[in-house]
Every structure is written in C-alpha cells, then in structure tokens.
ZAMARGU-4260 file (C-alpha; in steps of 0.2 Angstrom, whole numbers, plus 5000, padded with zeros to 4 digits):
<rodrens>
0) 4985/4967/4983 | 4996/4959/4970 | 4984/4964/4957 | 4984/4982/4964 | 5001/4984/4967
5) 5004/4979/4946 | 4990/4991/4942 | 5000/5005/4954 | 5015/5002/4943 | 5008/5002/4927
10) 5001/5020/4932 | 5020/5023/4937 | 5027/5018/4920 | 5014/5029/4911 | 5020/5046/4924
15) 5038/5041/4917 | 5036/5039/4901 | 5029/5056/4898 | 5041/5062/4908 | 5056/5059/4895
20) 5048/5074/4887 | 5055/5087/4901 | 5070/5076/4902 | 5072/5080/4884 | 5071/5097/4887
25) 5082/5099/4899 | 5094/5090/4887 | 5090/5104/4874 | 5097/5117/4889 | 5113/5105/4894
30) 5108/5103/4911 | 5108/5088/4921 | 5114/5090/4940 | 5102/5106/4942 | 5089/5096/4934
35) 5087/5081/4943 | 5091/5093/4960 | 5078/5103/4957 | 5065/5089/4952 | 5070/5080/4967
40) 5070/5091/4980 | 5053/5099/4974 | 5047/5080/4975 | 5051/5078/4993 | 5042/5095/4995
45) 5028/5089/4986 | 5027/5076/4999 | 5028/5085/5016 | 5011/5087/5019 | 5007/5069/5017
50) 5022/5062/5029 | 5014/5055/5043 | 5017/5061/5061 | 5030/5051/5073 | 5029/5054/5091
55) 5042/5059/5099 | 5048/5043/5106 | 5049/5035/5088 | 5062/5041/5079 | 5070/5035/5063
60) 5079/5021/5068 | 5096/5020/5061 | 5093/5007/5048 | 5079/5017/5039 | 5092/5030/5037
65) 5105/5019/5031 | 5092/5012/5018 | 5086/5028/5013 | 5104/5035/5010 | 5108/5022/5001
70) 5093/5020/4990 | 5097/5040/4988 | 5113/5037/4981 | 5111/5025/4971 | 5095/5035/4962
75) 5109/5050/4960 | 5121/5039/4952 | 5108/5033/4939 | 5098/5047/4937 | 5115/5058/4933
80) 5121/5044/4921 | 5106/5044/4911 | 5102/5065/4910 | 5121/5067/4905 | 5120/5052/4891
85) 5105/5062/4883 | 5118/5076/4881 | 5127/5061/4867 | 5115/5052/4859 | 5098/5049/4852
90) 5083/5047/4862 | 5081/5027/4853 | 5098/5022/4861 | 5094/5029/4877 | 5076/5022/4877
95) 5083/5005/4871 | 5099/5005/4883 | 5089/5012/4900 | 5076/4996/4897 | 5091/4983/4902
100) 5088/4987/4919 | 5073/4973/4915 | 5087/4961/4909 | 5099/4965/4926 | 5087/4965/4940
105) 5083/4947/4939 | 5103/4943/4938 | 5106/4956/4952 | 5093/4945/4962 | 5102/4930/4960
110) 5120/4937/4963 | 5117/4944/4980 | 5100/4934/4986 | 5103/4917/4977 | 5084/4919/4968
115) 5083/4909/4954 | 5073/4917/4941 | 5058/4909/4937 | 5058/4901/4917 | 5046/4912/4915
120) 5056/4926/4919 | 5068/4922/4907 | 5054/4922/4893 | 5047/4939/4898 | 5064/4948/4900
125) 5069/4942/4881 | 5053/4947/4876 | 5055/4965/4883 | 5071/4967/4877 | 5068/4960/4860
130) 5051/4973/4860 | 5063/4989/4866 | 5074/4985/4853 | 5060/4986/4839 | 5051/5001/4846
135) 5069/5010/4849 | 5079/5007/4834 | 5065/5003/4822 | 5074/4986/4818 | 5087/4995/4809
140) 5100/4994/4822 | 5109/5003/4834 | 5121/5017/4829 | 5132/5020/4845 | 5134/5037/4852
145) 5146/5044/4864 | 5135/5043/4877 | 5128/5025/4876 | 5139/5021/4889 | 5134/5031/4903
150) 5116/5027/4898 | 5121/5008/4902 | 5129/5012/4917 | 5114/5021/4923 | 5102/5005/4919
155) 5115/4995/4929 | 5110/5008/4945 | 5092/5008/4939 | 5092/4989/4942 | 5101/4990/4958
160) 5088/5003/4966 | 5075/4993/4962 | 5082/4979/4972 | 5086/4990/4986 | 5066/4995/4985
165) 5060/4977/4984 | 5071/4971/4998 | 5073/4984/5009 | 5061/4998/5007 | 5045/4986/5010
170) 5049/4987/5030 | 5047/5005/5030 | 5033/5019/5028 | 5033/5023/5009 | 5030/5040/5011
175) 5044/5045/5023 | 5055/5034/5014 | 5052/5041/4998 | 5056/5058/5004 | 5073/5053/5012
180) 5079/5046/4998 | 5075/5061/4987 | 5083/5074/4999 | 5098/5062/4998 | 5096/5062/4978
185) 5094/5081/4977 | 5105/5087/4987 | 5121/5076/4980 | 5115/5084/4963 | 5112/5102/4970
190) 5132/5100/4975 | 5138/5093/4960 | 5127/5106/4950 | 5134/5121/4958 | 5151/5117/4955
195) 5149/5110/4936 | 5131/5122/4929 | 5127/5138/4929 | 5112/5142/4941 | 5107/5154/4928
200) 5100/5139/4918 | 5086/5136/4928 | 5079/5153/4922 | 5072/5146/4906 | 5054/5144/4904
205) 5054/5129/4896 | 5065/5121/4909 | 5056/5128/4923 | 5042/5117/4917 | 5051/5104/4913
210) 5055/5103/4932 | 5038/5106/4938 | 5031/5092/4928 | 5046/5080/4932 | 5046/5084/4951
215) 5028/5083/4956 | 5023/5070/4944 | 5040/5060/4940 | 5047/5062/4957 | 5032/5066/4969
220) 5019/5054/4966 | 5029/5042/4952 | 5044/5036/4964 | 5031/5037/4979 | 5021/5023/4971
225) 5034/5015/4966 | 5041/5012/4984 | 5022/5007/4990 | 5020/4994/4974 | 5036/4985/4974
230) 5032/4981/4992 | 5019/4970/4985 | 5026/4965/4969 | 5042/4953/4966 | 5057/4965/4960
235) 5059/4955/4942 | 5039/4958/4939 | 5041/4976/4944 | 5054/4979/4933 | 5045/4972/4918
240) 5031/4982/4921 | 5039/5000/4923 | 5050/4993/4907 | 5033/5000/4900 | 5039/5017/4901
245) 5048/5015/4884 | 5031/5011/4876 | 5024/5026/4886 | 5037/5037/4882 | 5035/5034/4862
250) 5015/5036/4863 | 5019/5053/4871 | 5029/5058/4860 | 5017/5054/4846 | 5003/5062/4855
255) 5011/5079/4861 | 5028/5081/4847 | 5018/5075/4833 | 5034/5059/4832 | 5026/5046/4822
260) 5028/5027/4824 | 5032/5014/4812 | 5023/4998/4809 | 5038/4989/4816 | 5038/5002/4831
265) 5021/4996/4835 | 5025/4977/4835 | 5037/4982/4846 | 5025/4989/4858 | 5014/4974/4858
270) 5028/4964/4861 | 5035/4972/4878 | 5015/4971/4883 | 5016/4952/4880 | 5030/4951/4888
275) 5024/4958/4904 | 5008/4951/4902 | 5018/4932/4901 | 5028/4938/4918 | 5010/4940/4929
280) 5008/4920/4927 | 5018/4914/4938 | 5011/4908/4956 | 5016/4921/4967 | 5008/4924/4986
285) 4995/4939/4986 | 5003/4947/5000
</rodrens>
C-alpha cells in the first residue's frame, strides 16, 4: 500500500508540475482570486459523480466538517499567496520558494506533534532544497523580487495543508473530504475575487482553457489523489515526493514552451530525484 501511495503522489507531482503552465497564463491576465475560485469550484463539481452515497442516518460529522473547513481555509490562503506572488516575481524564484514547503513540513510535525525528523529526512530535505535551487536559479543566485515574500508565505501554508491532510484527512472518505475543502476554498476565493477583480477577465479564451485544465486535472484529480496518497504515506515523505512538481514544471516548460534547460538545471533535477528516493529508505509500516 505504501508503494502504491508513493506512486500516486508521484503522479500528482506530474499533474501539478504541468499545471504551472495554466497558472502562468492566469498571471499574464493578472487574475488570482477568480482564477482560483473557478478552478476549485470546477474541481468540486467534477468530483460530484464520484461522491459515495451516504445514508440519511450517517450525515457528515461535526469534526469532519470542521477539518474540511480548516483544510479549505488553509488551501485558500496558500493558493492565493502563490498566485498573487507570481504576478510580481520570476517563475524561477516562485518555484524555488514554493519548494521550501519540503523543509517546513518536518518542522511543523516536530513543533505540533513532537515527531522528530528521521536523520534521512534531514539529508533528503537538504538535497531537495539544493536541487530546487540549482533548477530554479541555474546556480546564479536569487534576485529577490517584490512577490517573493508572498510566495514564501504561501509555502508556509502549503506545508500546513500537508500536515492537516496527513494527520486528519485520513479519518474520512477522501472524495467527500476533497469536495468539502474545494468548496470552502473556491467560495472564499469567489467572495474576495468579486470584490477585487473584474469578472469580465474570465471571458478570455486562454484563461478559460487554463481554468479547465487546472480545475479538472490539478484540483479535481490531483488534490483528491493527494488526500488518498497521504492516508498511506508520512507527511514528510509526501512533501518530498510532491516537491518533484518543480522538476516536472521545468520539463513541461521545455516540452510545451520551448524553454531550454541548462546542464546545471538538469543536475538539479537529478539531485531532487535522488533526495526523494533517499527518503524512501526509511523503515516504515506498510499500512
């Protein structure tokens, strides 16, 4: 089960990496909240046919509603900070700073749950950060931009979202939990977007295409598989595997946007892959 979960999260990393292209399109139109609202509400709508039937005697529990709402709130903050930050910084900076959630996750687990990181976690996380640095900056160093603080703040909330899913979402049915957090996230984005962004911006065909891809693939499929995968994989390991999205984002840029990768960036990809594989060497229960 552990291997199946890890492979599932690996597939999610591919989906999320390619979704950066859609987010870049939204960034060109300077739309964040409405883009996120449409994406997450579409993702929730796409999952409705797969929602398990509940008997009238088994409604959602108060605790389930509470954790879905908290996960949706954290997801709203993380996605908003990341998308707005992309407006004001380079993609390389955004990719590196977002990947820092792999560092933050084990510290949150240590702080809130007194779970000391395995020594291999420390080595793997350090390798993942080093690889992301080479991949995102070509070893030339970060030139800090206006939106970097927003993207880094978003990484804090991505890590918190990972911890919530890893510790609490496993108690509940994954499709139901996913729909719940998507609705909360989408409605919060919609409320803020209607107040701050022009609704007419969503009529642009490229932006509509970006919403469909992100809503169906990144949100509907990706986040739901994440919930299931984290039911069977420790949060730190999940963060490292999903951190591969930066690698697949770079590969997607090469395939679809004709963005070339330098040798040092390819080395960075290899370092990240090695770090993730290293994290899998720990002795863990299979269920």
